[in-house]
C-alpha positions in Angstrom: 3.3 -16.2 23.3 -0.4 -15.3 23.4 -0.9 -12.3 25.8 -3.0 -12.4 28.9 -5.4 -9.7 27.8 -9.0 -10.2 28.8 -10.8 -6.8 28.0 -9.9 -5.1 24.7 -11.1 -1.8 23.2 -10.7 -1.3 19.5 -10.9 2.2 17.9 -12.2 2.3 14.3 -14.6 0.0 12.5 -12.7 -0.4 9.2 -11.0 -3.6 8.0 -8.3 -3.4 10.7 -10.7 -2.8 13.5 -13.2 -5.5 12.5 -10.3 -8.0 12.0 -8.9 -7.3 15.3 -12.4 -7.8 16.9 -12.9 -11.1 15.2 -9.4 -12.3 16.3 -9.9 -11.0 19.8 -13.3 -12.8 20.1 -11.7 -16.0 18.8 -9.3 -15.9 21.8 -12.2 -15.4 24.3 -11.5 -11.7 25.0 -14.3 -9.3 26.0 -14.5 -6.9 23.0 -15.7 -3.3 22.8 -15.3 -1.6 19.4 -16.2 2.0 18.7 -15.9 4.4 15.8 -16.4 8.2 15.8 -18.2 8.0 12.5 -21.0 5.8 11.0 -20.0 2.1 10.8 -20.1 0.7 7.2 -23.2 -1.5 6.7 -21.2 -4.6 5.7 -19.0 -4.3 8.8 -22.0 -3.6 11.0 -23.7 -6.8 9.8 -20.5 -8.8 10.3 -20.2 -7.5 13.9 -23.8 -8.1 14.6 -23.6 -11.7 13.2 -20.6 -12.3 15.3 -22.3 -10.8 18.4 -19.5 -8.3 18.9 -20.5 -5.2 20.8 -19.8 -2.0 18.9 -20.7 1.7 19.1 -20.8 4.2 16.2 -20.8 8.1 16.4 -18.5 8.3 19.4 -16.5 6.6 22.1 -17.0 5.5 25.6 -13.8 6.8 27.2 -14.4 5.1 30.5 -14.6 1.7 28.9 -11.6 2.4 26.7 -9.5 3.6 29.5 -10.4 0.6 31.6 -9.4 -2.0 28.9 -6.2 -4.1 29.1 -5.2 -3.1 25.6 -6.4 -0.7 23.1 -6.1 -1.5 19.3 -5.9 1.7 17.2 -6.9 1.5 13.6 -4.2 3.1 11.2 -6.4 5.9 9.9 -6.9 7.5 13.3 -4.3 10.4 13.8 -2.0 10.1 16.8 -2.6 13.8 17.9 -6.4 13.2 18.8 -7.1 14.1 22.6 -8.5 10.5 23.1 -5.1 8.9 21.9 -3.2 11.3 24.2 -5.5 10.2 27.1 -4.9 6.5 26.4 -1.1 7.1 26.2 -1.2 9.0 29.5 -3.2 6.4 31.3 -0.7 3.6 30.9 -3.1 1.4 29.0 -1.3 -0.6 26.3 -2.0 1.1 22.9 -1.0 -1.0 19.9 -1.7 -1.1 16.2 -3.7 -3.9 14.6 -0.5 -5.3 13.1 1.1 -5.5 16.5 -2.0 -7.0 18.1 -2.3 -9.7 15.4 1.4 -10.6 15.6 1.0 -11.8 19.2 -1.1 -14.8 17.9 1.2 -16.5 15.4 4.6 -18.0 15.1 4.5 -18.1 11.3 6.9 -16.3 9.2 5.9 -12.7 8.2 7.3 -10.9 5.1 6.4 -7.2 5.8 6.5 -4.9 2.7 6.4 -1.2 2.9 7.6 1.9 0.8 6.0 4.7 -1.0 5.4 3.0 -4.4 5.4 -0.5 -5.7 4.5 -2.1 -2.2 1.2 -3.4 -3.3 2.6 -5.0 -6.5 5.6 -6.3 -4.6 3.3 -7.8 -1.9 0.9 -9.5 -4.4 3.9 -10.8 -6.5 5.7 -12.2 -3.4 2.4 -14.0 -2.4 2.2 -15.4 -6.0 5.8 -16.6 -6.1 5.5 -18.4 -2.7 2.1 -19.9 -3.5 3.4 -21.2 -6.9 6.5 -22.4 -5.0 4.3 -24.7 -2.9 4.2 -22.7 0.3 1.0 -22.2 2.2 0.7 -18.5 2.1 -1.9 -15.7 2.9 -1.6 -12.1 1.6 -3.1 -9.1 3.2 -2.4 -6.2 5.6 -3.0 -2.9 3.9 -4.5 -4.7 0.9 -7.4 -7.2 1.1 -7.8 -8.8 4.4 -6.2 -7.3 7.6 -3.6 -9.4 9.4 -5.9 -9.9 12.3 -8.7 -11.2 10.0 -6.2 -13.6 8.3 -5.2 -15.0 11.6 -8.8 -15.3 12.7 -9.9 -17.0 9.5 -6.7 -18.6 8.0 -4.5 -19.4 11.0 -2.5 -22.2 9.5 -0.5 -20.4 6.9 3.2 -21.0 6.9 3.9 -17.4 5.7 1.9 -14.2 5.9 2.9 -11.6 3.3 1.7 -8.2 4.4 1.7 -4.8 2.8 2.2 -2.3 5.6 1.5 1.4 5.3 3.4 4.1 7.4 0.3 4.5 9.6 0.3 0.8 10.3 4.0 1.1 11.6 2.6 3.4 14.5 2.6 1.7 17.8 4.6 -1.3 16.9 6.2 -2.8 20.0 7.3 -6.5 19.5 6.4 -7.0 15.9 9.3 -8.9 14.2 9.1 -9.8 10.5 11.2 -12.7 9.1 11.7 -10.6 6.0 11.2 -6.8 5.5 11.1 -5.2 2.2 11.3 -1.4 1.7 10.7 -0.5 -2.0 11.5 3.2 -2.1 10.6 6.5 -0.7 8.9 9.6 -2.1 6.9 12.4 -0.4 3.6 10.9 0.7 1.3 11.4 3.8 3.6 14.2 4.8 0.5 16.0 6.3 0.5 13.3 9.0 4.2 13.7 9.7 4.4 17.7 10.2 5.6 17.8 6.5 8.9 16.2 7.6 10.2 13.6 5.2 12.5 12.2 7.8 9.6 11.4 10.1 7.8 9.6 7.4 10.8 7.5 6.4 11.6 6.7 10.1 8.0 5.4 10.6 8.5 2.8 7.9 11.9 1.9 9.1 10.5 1.1 12.5 9.6 -2.3 10.9 13.2 -3.3 11.4 13.7 -2.3 15.1 13.1 -5.8 16.5 14.8 -7.8 13.7 18.0 -9.7 14.4 20.8 -11.6 12.6 18.3 -14.4 11.7 16.1 -12.0 9.8 16.6 -10.2 6.4 16.1 -6.7 5.2 15.6 -6.3 1.3 16.2 -2.7 0.2 16.5 -0.5 -2.9 20.1 0.4 -3.4 19.1 3.2 -5.7 16.8 5.0 -3.3 18.4 8.0 -1.6 16.3 8.0 1.6 16.8 4.3 2.2 20.6 4.6 1.9 20.6 7.7 4.1 18.6 5.8 6.8 20.8 2.7 6.5 23.8 4.8 7.3 22.2 6.6 10.4 20.5 3.6 12.0 22.1 0.4 13.6 20.4 -2.3 11.6 20.9 -5.8 13.3 19.5 -8.0 10.5 21.1 -9.2 7.3 20.7 -6.8 4.4 20.3 -7.6 0.7 20.2 -4.8 -1.9 18.5 -4.7 -5.3 18.5 -2.2 -8.2 18.5 -1.9 -11.9 22.2 -1.1 -11.8 24.7 -3.2 -9.9 26.1 -1.6 -6.7 28.5 -2.7 -4.0 25.6 -4.0 -1.8 23.6 -5.5 -4.7 22.3 -9.1 -4.6 19.9 -8.5 -7.5 20.3 -6.3 -10.6 20.0 -6.3 -14.4 23.1 -6.9 -16.5 24.2 -5.4 -19.8 22.3 -8.2 -21.6 19.0 -7.3 -19.9 19.1 -10.5 -17.8 17.6 -10.5 -14.3 20.3 -11.6 -11.9 19.6 -12.8 -8.3 22.5 -13.7 -6.1 24.8 -14.1 -9.1 22.4 -16.5 -10.8 20.7 -15.5 -14.2 17.0 -15.9 -13.6 15.5 -14.7 -17.0 15.4 -11.9 -19.6 13.7 -8.8 -18.3 11.6 -8.8 -21.7 9.9 -11.9 -20.4 8.6 -10.5 -17.1 4.9 -10.2 -16.8 5.3 -6.7 -15.4 6.9 -4.2 -17.6 9.0 -1.1 -16.8 12.1 -0.5 -14.7 10.0 0.2 -11.6 8.3 -3.3 -12.0 11.7 -4.9 -12.6 12.7 -3.6 -9.1 9.5 -5.0 -7.7 10.3 -8.3 -9.4 13.8 -8.4 -7.9 12.6 -7.7 -4.3 9.9 -10.5 -4.6 12.2 -12.9 -6.1 14.8 -12.4 -3.5 12.3 -13.0 -0.7 11.0 -16.2 -2.5 14.6 -17.4 -3.0 15.3 -16.8 0.7 12.2 -18.9 1.6 13.5 -21.8 -0.4 11.4 -21.4 -3.6 13.3 -22.9 -6.6 14.7 -20.8 -9.3 12.6 -22.6 -12.1 9.4 -21.8 -10.1 10.4 -18.2 -9.6 11.1 -17.8 -13.3 7.7 -19.3 -14.3 5.8 -17.3 -11.7 7.4 -14.0 -12.9 6.1 -14.7 -16.4 2.5 -15.6 -15.6 1.7 -13.0 -12.9 -1.5 -10.9 -13.6 -1.4 -7.2 -13.0 -2.7 -5.7 -9.8 -6.2 -4.3 -9.8 -6.3 -0.5 -9.7 -2.6 -0.3 -10.5 -1.9 0.5 -14.1 -4.9 -1.8 -14.9 -5.8 -1.8 -18.6 -9.6 -1.7 -19.3 -9.3 -2.1 -23.0 -10.3 0.4 -25.7 -13.5 2.1 -26.8 -13.6 3.6 -30.3 -9.7 3.6 -30.4 -9.4 5.2 -26.9 -7.5 3.2 -24.3 -8.6 3.4 -20.7 -6.3 2.7 -17.8 -7.3 2.5 -14.1 -4.4 3.6 -11.8 -6.5 4.6 -8.8 -3.9 3.1 -6.5 -1.6 6.0 -7.4 -2.1 8.3 -4.5 1.1 10.3 -4.7 3.3 12.1 -7.2 5.9 9.4 -7.7 3.2 6.8 -8.5 1.7 9.0 -11.1 5.1 9.8 -12.5 5.5 6.1 -13.2 2.1 5.9 -14.7 2.6 8.9 -17.0 6.0 7.7 -18.0 4.7 4.2 -19.0 2.0 5.5 -21.4 3.3 6.1 -24.9 0.2 7.6 -26.4 -1.3 11.0 -25.7 -3.0 11.2 -22.4 -6.2 12.6 -20.9 -5.4 12.5 -17.3 -7.9 12.3 -14.6 -6.4 13.5 -11.3 -7.3 14.9 -7.9 -8.7 14.1 -4.5 -7.2 14.8 -1.1 -3.8 16.6 -1.6 -1.2 15.2 0.8 1.2 18.0 0.5 2.1 17.2 -3.1 4.8 19.0 -5.1 3.7 18.6 -8.7 6.8 20.2 -10.2 8.5 16.8 -11.0 5.4 15.9 -13.2 5.6 19.0 -15.2 8.0 17.7 -18.0 5.8 14.6 -18.5 2.6 16.6 -18.5 3.8 19.1 -21.1 5.0 16.4 -23.4 2.3 13.7 -22.9 -0.9 15.1 -21.5 -3.5 16.8 -23.9 -6.1 17.5 -21.2 -6.6 17.2 -17.4 -9.9 16.4 -15.8 -9.6 17.4 -12.1 -11.8 15.2 -9.9 -12.1 16.3 -6.4 -14.0 18.4 -3.7 -11.1 21.0 -4.0 -9.3 21.2 -7.3 -7.7 24.6 -6.9 -4.1 23.4 -6.4 -4.2 21.3 -9.6 -5.8 24.1 -11.5 -3.2 26.5 -10.3 -0.3 24.2 -11.1 -1.3 23.0 -14.5 -3.3 25.8 -16.1 -1.3 27.0 -19.1 0.7 23.8 -19.3 -2.0 21.7 -21.2 -4.4 22.7 -23.9 -7.5 21.9 -21.7 -8.0 21.7 -18.0 -11.5 21.2 -16.4 -12.9 20.0 -13.3 -15.8 18.0 -11.8 -16.9 16.3 -8.6 -18.5 13.3 -10.2 -16.7 10.2 -11.5 -19.5 9.8 -14.2 -18.8 13.3 -15.5 -15.1 12.8 -15.3 -15.2 9.7 -17.5 -17.6 11.3 -19.9 -15.5 14.5 -20.1 -12.3 12.6 -20.7 -13.8 10.4 -23.4 -15.2 13.6 -25.2 -11.7 15.1 -25.0 -9.9 12.1 -26.4 -9.2 11.3 -30.1 -8.5 7.8 -31.6 -5.3 6.4 -30.2 -5.4 8.5 -27.1 -5.3 7.1 -23.5 -7.6 8.0 -20.7 -5.6 7.6 -17.5 -7.1 7.7 -14.0 -3.9 8.3 -11.9 -5.2 10.5 -9.2 -2.0 11.5 -7.5 -4.1 12.2 -4.3 -6.0 10.3 -1.6 -9.5 9.3 -2.3 -11.4 10.2 0.8 -13.1 13.4 -0.3 -15.4 11.7 -2.8 -14.9 7.9 -2.3 -14.6 5.4 0.4 -11.1 4.4 -0.7 -8.9 4.0 -3.8 -10.7 0.7 -4.5 -14.1 2.4 -4.6 -12.7 5.1 -6.8 -11.2 2.5 -9.2 -14.5 0.5 -9.3 -16.5 3.6 -10.0 -14.1 4.5 -12.8 -14.5 1.0 -14.3 -18.3 1.1 -14.0 -18.6 4.4 -15.9 -16.1 3.2 -18.5 -18.3 0.2 -19.1 -21.3 2.4 -19.5 -19.7 4.1 -22.5 
C-alpha cells in the first residue's frame, strides 16, 4: 500500500537520494533534499530540470525534523548527531530501499554478501531477461531501486544488489527471494570492528520474509551457517556450494557437472564465468531463475553467453605482451584474494585506497608466490607498505592513476599481468570504484 506521506526530506544527493527524490515527486510529495557536501554536477542538473528543491553544503534541521519521513542515503553513518536527532524526534527514518519498496508489488530478488554480489545480481538479471521475464536490475549497482520505480515501474521482477549500509533502517521491506553469497571482513570500521554486527546487518534482509519467500545461501560459508543456526528464519531455505552438503540444492558433482535441484544443468567448463567462486555465483543465480519459472534450457544457454561485469576481473587485453585486468570492484581482502588466485602469470599489483580495517595476512602466500611488484595507490599507503615490504621485489607508491599505470607497465615484462585489485575503498582519490576503474582503463588506453 502506498504510504500517506506528504512531506519528505532526503539526506544525501547521490544516486540513492536523487532516485528517492524523483520517486517522491512522481507521487506528488513535497521534496526537500540536502547534502552536507557539494552536489555532483550531473545530479544537480537533474534535480534542477525536475524542479526539485535541494541544498548543498549543509542541512536545514528544522525542515528535516518537520517532515513526515526522512530518507537516509546509505553512505551517511548512523552515529552522526543529525541522525540521532531524527531518531529521537519520532520522525520516520528509512533507507532508500525501504522507501522505494512501498511503491511496488512486484517481486524483488535481493542479493547481498561480501563478494560476488555484483556478479550474481547481473547474472540473475541476465537469466531472467533471457527467460522472457520483464526484469530491471539495480540497487547498489547502476540505477537505485527508487529511480527504477520512478522510470521503469512496470517490471515483473526487480533484481537488486544490496549493501550492508542499504540494510540500515529497513522496516517492512520483504524480498520474494534473498541471496547471501558469503561473508568476509568488510566495512568493519562502520560496525565497531565487529564481524557479528556486519553479518547481522545483511541478514536483516530476511526479517520480514515468510514461508512464501525463499532464502538462497552458501552452505560453505562459516558466518552464514553460524547465523542460520542462531536466527529464527521463517522462509524456505535453499543451499548451494561446490561440494554437496545436507542442505544443498545446487552443487558440482564428481564429473564437474553443475547440479540444480537434482537436475544436471551443464558442464562447469562451459560456464561463461570461470573459477569456483563464479561457479557458486552461477548456482545462486540459476536457483533464483528456476524458482521464478525460467526453463532449464534457457538457464543453460544464458550461463554460457553472459558477459563479464565491468570493473570485476575485466580483461582489457594486452600491450606488448603485458595483460591488463581491471578489478576495481575488489574493495576488500577476500575479493582481491580471488583476483590474485585467478591470475596464472606473474603479477604487478596496483592496490590501495581507504583501508576498511583490512587484515592482509591471508594474501601473503599468494603475494609471495605470484606478485613481482606492488604499486600502492592511495592518499595513505603506509599500511600496505608496512605489510608487504620485504615480501616482493619492488614496492612503490603514488597518488595518481596515471603514474600508477605507467609505473606498473615499466615494472612488467612480457607475459606479466598488471592487476588493479585495490583491496580498499576508492573515496580518497576517486568518486567511487567505477570512477577508479574508468581512470585505470583510460590510462591503459593511453599506453
